[in-house]
N, C-alpha and C positions, 0 to 999 in steps of 0.2 A: 467448122465442123469439129466435134469432139474427137480427140484421139482415143481409139479403143484399146483394150488390154486383153487380148485373147489368151488369158491364163487363168488358172483356178486360184493360185496364190495360197490356198490352204486345203487340207483334206477333211477338215471338220468345221461345222458351223452350228450355231444355235438354231438359226432360222435361214432357210434358203427360199428366196422369192424367185419365182419363175415368170419372167416377163418384164420388159423395161418400158412399158407405157407410163403415163402420168400416175396411174393408180399404184402400180408396183413400186415406182421410184418414191412416191409419197410415203408408202408403208416403210420402205428402207430408211427414209429420212426420219420418220417419227419413232421407229424402234431404236435407231441409233441415238437420236436426240434424247430419248428417255433413258439412255444408259445401257441398252442391251449390247453386249459384246458379241462379236462373231455373227454379224448380219451380212449375208452374201446374196447379191442379186445376179441372176444369170439371164442374159438376153441373147436370143439366137442370131439377130443381125445387128441393129443399132438402136439406141434409145429413141423412143417415139415412133418407131416403125409400127405399122399396123393401122390403128385408127387415130392415135393421138395427133400425129403430125398434120393431118389434113382436116382436123376438127374446126368448126366455126368459132369455138372458144367462148361460147356464151356463159355468162355467170349471172345467177339470179338468186335473190333471197326467197323467192316464191316457191312453195311446194304445197299441194293439198294435204300431204301426209304430215301429221303433227311433229313427229320427231325427225323426219327427213329435213324439215326446216332448219333444225339444229346443225345438220351436216352441211347444208348450203351456207349457213351463217358462219360456221367455223372456217370453211374454205375461203370465203371472201375476206374474212379478217386476217387469215394467214397470208393470202396473196398480197394484201395491202402492205405487209411488212417484210415480205420475202426478199425483195431486192436489197433492202437495208441490211438484212441478216447475212445474205450470201454474197453480196457484191455483183450479182447477176441481174441484168435488166429483165423484166418480165412482160413489158408491154401491156400493162393493165390500164384499161379505160373504164371509168365509172360514171357514164352520163345518165344512169337510171334506166328503167324500162317501163313500158306501158302495155298492158293487155287491153285490147280494144273490145268493147261490147257493142254489137250492132243489132241485137235482138233483145226483147224484154226478158226472155228466159236467161240470157247471158248476164243481164243485170242482176237477176235473182242469184245466179251462181256467184257473182262477185260479192253480193251481200252475204251469201252463205260462207264464202271464204273469209270475208272480213270478220265475221263473228268468231272464227277460229284463229284470227290473227291477234285479237285483243290481249290475250294472255301470253303472247310471245314478245320477246324483246326487239325483234326486227321490225323496221319501219315498213308500213304498207298503208296505202290510202285509196279510198274510192273517190275518184275525181270527176268533175263535170266536163262536158264537151269543151267548154271554154278553156278550162285548164289544160286539157289534152292538146288543144290547138296552140296554146301559148308555149307548151313544151316541145311540140313537133309541128312547126308552122307550115310544113309542106304537105299536110294531110288534106284530103278531100273530106269535109266534115258531114256530108249529106247523110251518112248512115250511122255516125258515131253517137251512141246514147250515153256512154260513160267510159271511164278508164280505170284500170286497177294499176296503181303506180307504186313502184318500189325504187326509192332513191338508193343509190349505192350499187345497183345492178350495172351490168355492162358486159365487157368482153376482154379476154386476155389472149396473148399469143401462146398457143399450146406448146410449141417447141421451146420457147424461152422459159416458160413455166417449168417444164420438165427438167431443163438444164439447171435451173436455179435449185429445184428440189434435189437434183443429183449432186450439185456442189455442196449443198447442206448435208446430204447423207454422207458424203466423203469426209466433210469437215468433222462430223461426229463419229467417224470410224467405220462406216459401212463400206463394203467392197462391192463395186459394180463391175461385173465382168462381161465382156462381149467382144466379138461374136462367140458365144458359147452355147451350143444347142444341147438341150436335155434329151437324151436318147432313150432313157429308161428310168423307172422308179421301182426300187425294191423295198417293201416294208420288212423290218426286222422284228423278231419276236418280242423285243423289249420296247416296241413302239417307236423306235427311231427309223430313219430312212437312209437308204443308199441312193444318191442321185448320180446317175451315170451320164457322162459327157465324153466326147471324143478326146478330151484332155485329161480324163481320169475320173475318179469317183470322189464325191464329197459325202461324208456322213453327217446327217442333219437331225437335230432333235425334232424339228417340225418343218414342213414345207408349206408354202402358200402359193397357190396357183393364181397368177394375175396375168395369164397369157392371152387375154382378149379372144380373138377368133381361133387361136391355137389351143384355147383352154379345153376344148373337146378332145383334142389329140392327147393332151396331158392326162385328162381324166381317163381316157381309154386304156392308158398304160396300167392303170390299177383297177380296171373293170367297171368304171363309172361312165354313165352316159349323161353328161351335163346337157340340159335342154337349152341349147343356144343355137342361134342361126344368124349368119351375116345378112344385113339389109343394105341395099344400094341407097345411099343418101346423097342427094345433089344440092349444091348451092351455087349461086351465080354471083360474079363480081363485075361491076360496071366500071367504065372509064369515068373520068372526072365529070361531075354534074355541076354546071355553073351555080345553080341555086344552092347546092350543098356547100360549094367552095366559098360562097358569099357569107355563110353563117358565121357568127362570132363564137358560138359554143357548139360543142358536138351534140348531135341529135341523140335522144334516148333510143334504145332498142325498142322496136314495136313488135307486138305479136297480134296479128289480125286473125282472131280465132275462127271466124266463119270462113275466111279465105284460106286458113290452115297454112300459114307461113310466118317466119320471123324476118325482120328486115332491120339492118343497122348500117351506120356509116362506116365506110372503109376508106380511110384517108379522105380524098375529096369526092369519092364515089359512094356507091351503095352496095351492100352485100345482102343477098336475098335467098332464103332457104325454105322450100316448101315440104310439106308432108303429104304425099299423094294418098288417094283412097286405096283401100285394100285390094281393089280390082286392078289398079294401075301400078302400084308399087312393085319393086322387083327384089326377090330374094336370091341369094347365091347358094341355091340348094345343093349344087354339086360339091361344095366344100363340106357339107354335112355328110354326104354319102362317101365321098372319096378323099376327104381331108383337104387342108389348104395346100395349094400347089407349092412344091419345094422352091425355095428362093424368093417367095413373095415377101416383100418388105415395104417398100415405099411406092408401090405401083398404084395406079388408079384404074377405074373401070371406064369404058366408053360412056360419054355423056349422052343423054337422050332428052333434048328439050321438048319434044312432042309430048312426052309423058307428063311434063309439069306445066304445059301451056295454059290450062285453065287457072292455075295458081298465079302464073305470070300476069294473066289478064286481070285477075282480082287485085293483084298488087299495083298494077298500072292504074286501076280505077281509084284505089285508096291513096296512092302516092303518084299523082299525075306526072311529076318530073321524070319518072322512070321511062315514060313513053319515048323520050328523046335520047335516053342513055344508050350507049353501046356496051354490049357484053364483051368483056375482055378475057374472061376466064370462067370456065364451068368445071367445078370440082365434082367428081362422082367417086366416092370411096366407100369402103365397107365399115358399117357400125354393127356391133354385136347386139342382138336383142334376145332377151329371155321371153317366155310366153306372155308375161304381164308387164314387160318393159322395165321392171325394177331389177336391180342387180342382185347377185347372190353373194352374200358376204358373211363369213363366219366358218366355224369348224363343221366338217361334214360327218353326218351319221354313218356308222358302219365302217369307218376307216380311222384309225388312230392318228392323231397329230397331222391330219391333212386339212388344210384351211383353203378357202377360196375367196377371191374378190374379183368376180367375173360378171359378164352380162351387162356392162354399163352402156346404156343408151345415151347417157349424159355424163361421160367420164370426166370432163374438165371440171364441172361444178362439184362433182362428187369426190374427186381425187383427194383434196386436202382433208375434208371431214372424214371420209371413210378410212384414210390412212391413219388418222388419229384414233378413230373408233376401234379399228382392228388392233392397233398397237396397244391401246388400253386393255382390250379384252385379253390379248395374248399375255400381257405382263401381269394382269391382276386376277385372271381366272374367271372373270364374269364380265358380261357386257356393261359398258358405262351407263347405258340407258336402253330402253326397250326399242328394238327395231325388228320385231318378228316378221314384218312384211318383207324384209330382205334376207331372211333366214334361208340358206340353200336347201334346208330340209323341208321347205314347203312343197317341194316336188318329190315325187317317188317313182316307182316302177311304171305307174300309169301314164307318165309323161312321155309319150312316144314321139318319134321324129315328126310324124304327121300332125300330131297335136301341136307340137312346138311351132311348126311352120304355119299352121292355121292361125294360132294365137299371135305370132309375130306379125303376120299380115294385118290382123285386126288391130293390134296395139299400135302399129305404125300409122295405119289409116285413122285411128282414133286419137292421135296425139293431141288434137285440139278440140276433141268432142266435149260437150257439156258434162261435167262431173257431178252426177246426181248422188244423193244419199241412197243407200240400198241398191247400188249400181249392179247390173248384171250384164255380162258380155257372153255372147252365145257361140262364137266360133269354136270349132274343135269339140263340141259337146254333142252327146254325152261321151265321156271317156269309157274305157273298158271297166271302170270302177263304179258300177251301178249296184244298188242294193237289190235284194231279191224281189222287192215290190215295185221296182221302177216301171216295168212294162204295164203293171196293173194300174198304177196311179198316174202315169205321165199325162194322160188326156184329161184328168179330173182337176188338175191344180196348176199353179204357177210354181215352177221349180227354181230353186236357187243352187248355186254352185259352191260346194264346200270341199276344198282339198281333193278335187277330182271326182267327188260324189255329186249326185243330183239328190236334192232333198226338198220336200214340199214346203213352200213358204206359206201358201194359203190355198184353199179349195174353192172351186166354182160351184154355184148353184144356178138353176134356171133364172134368167133375168139379170145376172151379174154381167158387168163389163169385163170380159176375160182378157188374158194376156198381160204382158209386161208394159206398164204405162208409168214410167218414172216421173217424179215431180218433186219440187221443193216443198210442196204443200200436200195436204191429204189427197189421196188419189183413189184409184179403183179398188184397192184392197181394204180400204178403211172400214166399210160396213161389213164385208165378209169376215174380217178378223174379229170384229165385235161379236158376230154370230158364233164363231168358233170359241171365243172366250166364254160366252154364255153356256155353250155346250158342255165345256169342262167344269164350269162352276156349278151347273144345275143338274147335269146328267152324267154322261161318260164319253170320253174321247180317246182316240187312238192316234199315235204319232210314230213315224218311222225315224228312229234315232241310230240307224245302222252306221252313219259316218263316224261315230265315236271312235277314238283310238283305244285299242284293247290289248293289254299285255298280260301274259301269264308268267308268274314268278314263282320258282320253287327251288329247293336245295337246302342243305344243312345250315347255311347262313342267311336264309331269306328273312327271318324275323329281325336278325341283327342289322341287315342291310336297310330294311324299311324303317327301323328305329333311328338309323343314322340319316336316312334321306328325308324323313318327314317330321314336321314340327308337332304333329298330333301323335297320340299313342297308337300302337299297332292294334287293330281290332281283333277281338277274340274269334275263335272258329265259329262260323255261322253268322258273323256280324259284318257290318259295313260302316265306314265313316268317310267324312270329307277330310282330306289331308293336303297339306301344302309343302312343296319343295321350295326351300329358300336358298338364296345365294349367300356366299360368305358375308356380304355386307347387310344381310337381313332383308333383301328385297324378295318379292314373290315371283319365283321362277316358273311355278306351275301349280295348278290345282287339280287333284285327281280324286276319284272315288276308289277307295281301297276296300276289298272284301277278302277275308280269310275263309276260303271255301272248305279246305281240309287242313289239318295241322301242317303248317309250313308251306301251304300252297295258296297263292294269292291271285286275284284278278285285279288289275289296275285299269281304270277307265279315265280317259281324258277327252277334251274337245277335239273335233276333227282337224282343226288347223294346227293343233299342238302335237300331233302324233309323233313325228320323227324328232321334233324339237325336244320333247320330253324324253323319248327313248334314248337319244344321244347322251343327254345329261345323266340318265340312270346308268347307261353302259359305261360311261367315263368313271362314275363313282365306284362301280363294281370292279373295274380294272385297277383304279387307284388304291382301293382298300383291300384288294385281293380276296374279295368275298367269294365263297363257294356257292354260287347260285346259277341257275339257268334262267334266261329271260326269252320269251317267245312272243313275237308280234302276231296276234291272231285277228288283227283289224279286218282284213278282207274276207276271212272265213266265217265270221260271225255276224248275224243280223241282230238288231235290237228293236223291239217294239215296246212302247210305253203305253199303258192303259191307265187313265187318270179321271177322277171325278167321283162324286158321291156314290155312284152305282158300280164303281170298278170292281169291288169285292163280289157283289151279286153276280156280275157277268162272269168273272173268272171262276167263281165257285162252281158254276154249272159244268165246267170243263175238267174238273179234277176231284179226286176223293180226298186230297189233302185238306186239312182244316185251315182255311184262310182267315179265320176270325182274329180280331185284334188281340185276344188273349193268347192265341196259338202262334200267330205270325205277326210279330211286333214291328213297329217302325224301325228301319235300319237293320233288319235281319235279312240274310240271304239263304236261299235253300234251292236244292235241286229237286225238281218235280216234273210231272208230265201234265201237259194241258192238251186235251183231245188226243192223248197218246203220243204227243210230241215232246221230247225231252227239252227242258229249259232250265236255265239258272234264273230264278226269280229273286229280285232284290226289292224290298219294300221301300222305295224311295221315288220321289217325283220332283222334277225341277219346276213343276206347276205349283208345288206347295199344297196340292190337294191329295186326297187318298189315292194312292197309285202304286203300280209295280213297273219296274223295268224288266223285260223278259229277254234274256240273252240266249241265242239258239243258233243252230247251223244255218248258214245262209240259204241252203236249199229248202229249209223248212219255213221260210218267211211267208210264202203265199198260203200254204195250208194252215199255218198258225193264224195269220191275219183273217182268213176266211172263217175259221172256226170261231174266232173272237167276235167278228162282225155278226155272224149268224146267232151266236149265243146272246148278243146284246140287242136284238131286234125289239124286244118288249121294253127295254130301258131307253130306247131311242138313241142307240150308240151312233157315233159319226166320227169322221176324220177331223184332225186339226193340224196346223202347220207351225213352223218355227216363229212366225210373227206373233201368233196368239201366245205361244210358249214364252216369248220375251215379255209380253205384257203381264202374264201371270207371275213370272219370276220377279219382275220389278215391283208389282203390288205386294209381294211377300217380302220384299227387301233382300232378295237373294243377290249376291254379287256375281259378276261374271269375270273370268280371267280374260285379260286383253282389254277390259274396260275399267272396272273398279280396282282391279289389281293387276300388276305386271312388274317388270323389272325396274319400274320407276317408283314403285310404292312399297311400303313395308306393311305387314299384316295388321299392325296395331292401328295405324292411321286409317286403314281400310275397314276397320271394325270387325276383324277376324279373330279377336282374342280367344273366343270360345274354342277355336280349332288349334290354338297354339299352346302347347303344354310346356311352359318354361321350367316347371318343376320336375319334369320326367328325368330319369337317371341318364338316359342316353344323351351324348353330346352331339345333337343333330346340327347339320350345317346351318350356320346363321344364328345359332343360339346365343353366342357371346355378343354378337353385334346387336341382337334384339334386346338383350339385357341392358346394354349401354343406351340404346334408343329410349327404352322405357325410363331409365334413370334420368336421362337428360330432359325428358318430357317432349311431347309431340308439338310440332309447329302448326300442323294443319290436320284436318279430320274430314272423313267422308260424311256428308249429311244427306238428308232425304228431303226433297222439295216438292211442293205442289206449285203449279204455275197457272196463271189465268191467261190463256192464249185464245187465238181465233181459229184459223184454218191451218195452223202450222204447229208441229210438236217438236220437242227436243230430240236429238239423235245421240248427242254426246260430243264433247270437245267444244261446246259453245262457251263464250265468255260469260262469267258471272260478275255482275256489277254491284257496288254498294254505295248508297248515297250517304257519305260521311259528312262531317262538319264543314270541311273545306270544299270538297267537290265529289262528284260521282266518279269512282275509279273501278278498274277491273281488279277483283280480289281473288279470283279462282276460276275453275272451269268445271263444266258438267262432264260426266264420264259415260253415261247412257241415259236414255229417256224414251218416253212413249206417251200415248194417250191411255189413261186408265179408264176402261169401260165401266169399272165398278164405281169409281168416284166421279166419272164424267168430267174429268179435267186432266191436264197434262201432269206428268210425274217425271222426276229426274233424280239421279244421284249427282253430287258435286263435291269437289274438294274446296274447302274454304279455310281461312286461318282460324285457329282455336277460339280467338276472342269473338268471332262472328258465327260460332257453330251451335249456339243454343237454340232449343226448340222455341218457335215463335219469332225468330229473327227474320226481318223483312229484307229481301234482296231483289235483284233483277237479273233476268237471263235474256241475253241478246239472241234473237232469232230473225234472220233475214232483214237485218238492219234496224230492227225495232226492239226496244227493251220492254220485256213483259214482267209484271210483278210476280214475285215468288216468295214463298214462306217456308221456312224449315219446320217440318212436322215430325212428330214421334214416329219412328218406324216400327213395324211395317204398317202399311195402309190396311192390309187384310191379313189377319192371323193365319198361320198354316193350319192344315187339318189336324196334325198331331197336337198342336198347342190348344186348338179349340176343344179337342176331345179331353185333354188333360184338365182344362178349366171347367168343362161340363161335369167331369167326375168330382171336382171340388165343389160343385154347386154354384159356380159363377157363370154369368152369361157372357160368352166371348163375343168380341166384335167381328163382324164379317168384313 
């Protein structure tokens, strides 16, 4: 056992890490190794106390998230060489792992995952039942249809891993102090922190909360309610199994997804860990309400085999030698869950220099990669790649304890559920964050969940098959979405866009701030534009709609999932630059309705005396007016690319405004449309989406956003110098626009793009988003490909569900936007629809 050092050693540090599990120790190791001086880790009892020490230690290259695969891959590569670097044994076994498919839907899921693996460097194979049996000869093969095999997967001893990372952290100069409890955190006016302990105070430039299920208690010290809850996870270890002992090589880890458990070899026996259904699993809710009991460190919960009996039976059927094995140990310990099972990693909005790495349901496989990811971000000022899915700012005040508990139950029970595209999970919904129209629309449509909001995906008509029917192929929403598409293209439609993030910015330095923040010019009073915030390396951190409503007063609008992600970045720039501005988040107070289609003007004109003609109210203008006596800020812009306005108004006015518009549009055949139709409309017009075509992995030049990037403007906006260099060096890849010849399946994004070259067919890129184009009656996608393969007419292939479909690069867009069509008509040219 490690000797502890209950002293502070110093009263100042660059970074104080709170919590000595494998994630916190990994961060200390990576920061110190990268050369950061004065890294101090404080642990209240001993290293690995909490969740790390009793973890099953599974390591896998597999993850359905595109960039989370990178985290897994880095962890495994690090663990392979850690012993050599630190002299500490880590007990790393790499027999590979196999996910078992025993239903046709599961085989589809594996094919879906394989198409996302093609453009990743990690090895992953779809294997036959015969190959599964060869690798794991003790299986009952009756139900096995296929396997998803990752060589290099396995398991590691969590205690030894943490001690090796600790040895490395010390070797590079970090201080690990324990037992030292943090008793209080005091933010100072200059953005630094005072970290109080019984041994004295440390002043820190930044703090990182890695305190596992104590993370809530640390957050509460500064008024934050981190949405975390401890879950009881059990696994069982057997005595020696003769058939296992007789094997010459270690068995791969298996995951029986229908049985919802993992099983691996443990010495000459087996270790088996199930995930119970949400009805049977157990939460430690008292820790959320009353805090973690004082002195809790390396204790366990009472085991409860009855709760996992159906999984034990499933495992005995799949691995019959288990029937004769004796259980020698049952471990039941706490793991911290966030509502969506993903961790929260990064800087926190609303608090300066407070970072988190908490909520790890799979801390062992994430520890190495997340330590590196966070270390790079801290040292370089921007994330090394896009991981918005783990941004702590995806949660807000709407994330109540009840919601967290309901979602954690669901997430635990859904650990091995089929992962469909366009997945929806319904526990804890709706939150308190509903738009003004929710009650009016909820029975008429299939709702989707967006950052706490409910938003219509598609609307029902008599004869439709209603409800959520997920599939890897076209499903019950396919025809209705086509109907809504036609509605907007031929008549007029209304969509609720209230989930947009909305900020008001004003003050003497507002123009100066926005000129520094955005790559585009600052719009004039009464005008709107699309602007991008870039990182110092020239990546696209965010895309916003910027409107100057009055001199020096702006409204900024972003996507629902980016609200606090973008707000945090803006607030940090304000503080860093000392700008005299006020920023107010008005997301929850304002509703947004968009009216779009050829008759949009006709309908809205009936409700106002203001002149809405093209000459008077031009594209990308914004104006305050009254519709049916309701005050709105109207912006002539539409993500559909058709004639349209976005109408920003007080949330309490949503129902009367909606009713007035619907009534005014009766003659024009007005109707609702949802976000699925909106996505098709924007793709046909060639509009990019943040999080798909652009993010922190892409620069705006390769994404085809040159029009919005003003390199010649006077202001030295963030990322300007990097972009100039990128432009000078020339692009290596480019976003292209593809049509595909498919059957009953359409691209979603992140599929592998293949090219049949002289030597062989290889993966050369990936799609970013896609859909069925109801206008062209074929599939459509954006994709990144190398420059030399990016010309119009180039033939490629896109892999969907295990099959390569022919694709052709075409001139974008498929359908010209309404303002472009009008411009061409005025010139006497006939525009293409």
